[in-house]
N, C-alpha and C positions, 0 to 999 in steps of 0.2 A: 976072763971075766965069768962070774957065776951066772947061771941061767936066770935066776930071779933078777939080778942086776941088769942083764940084757933086756929082759921083758919090761922092767921098770923104765929103762932108758927109752925103749920103743914107745912106751906109753907117754913119756915126756914129749917125744918128737911128734906123736900124733896129736897130743893136746895142743902143742904149739901150732900145728897146722890148722886145727879146728879154730883156735883163737884168731889166727891170721885170716882165715876164710870168712869168719863171721864179723871181724872188724871191717873187712872190705864190703861185705854184704850190708852192714849196718849203715853204710853211706847212702844207701837207697831208702832208708827208713825216714819217715816224716818225724819231726821233733815231737816226742811224746814221753809219757812216763816210762813206757817200755824201753824206749831208746836210752833214756837216762840210766835206768836200772841195768840195761845191757852193758853200757859203757863202764859202769861201776863194777859189775861182775867180771868183765874182761880185765880190768885193772887188777882185781883180786887174783884172777887166774894167772896173769903175768907175774905178779909178785910171788905166788906159790911156785911157779915154774922156775923163777930165778933162784929161790931158796933151794929147790930140789936139784937144780943144775949145780949149785955150789956143793951140795952133798956128793953128787956124782964126781965132781972134780977132785974131791978129797977122798975118793974111793970108799964112801960110807953109804952108798945107795944099796940097801938090802932090805928085804921085807921082814927079816927077823928083828930089825930095829923098830921098837914100838914108836919112836919119834918119827921115823920115815913113814911107817904105815899110817900114822895119824896125819902127816902132811899130805900124803896121797889121798887119804879120805877127804880131807878138806878140798883138795884140788878137784876131786870127783863131784863134790857138792857144788863148788863154784861153776864147774862145767855144766852141771844139770840146770842151774839157774840161767846160765848163758843160753843154753838150748831153749829153755822156756821163753826167755825174753826176746829171742831171735825167731820165734815161731812164724813171724810174718815173712821172713826172708831166707830161712834155712832150707837147704836142699836135702833130698833123701840121702845122698852119698855122705854128706857131712854128719847127718844124724846117725847113719849106720856106723861111721867111724867112731862116734862116741859110744855107741852100744858095744862095739868090739873092744874098745879099751876098758870100758867099765867091766865087761865080762872077764877080761884078762886080769884086771886088778882083783876082782872077786875070787877068781881061781887061785891067784897067788896067796890071798889071805886064807882061803880054805885049806890049801896045801900046807901052809905053815902051821895052821891050827891042828891039822890032822897028824903032823909029824911030832907035835909036842906030847 
């Protein structure tokens, strides 16, 4: 497995953990607009994760694919909104996990750009 594929797969696993953690934490939220938006963004994240998991299973998960890079960019945006809407219940560790995977994704994008 190529290094970028390993990193992308680790990002997928971490994103899945973030979603699971925040889905669980959202159960403690009072019904509100933030709650509705959080649930919507979590669904979008889950859909993006399923699509990317399919790419991984077909051995197509690589940062050099503009389609894969775009799907990961969308995943990062969905996660950013999830973080925002879960601000009342998110813990520091979960937020830090997001920062780490966002940083790893940015590093992959920059590395690919610099190699071109």
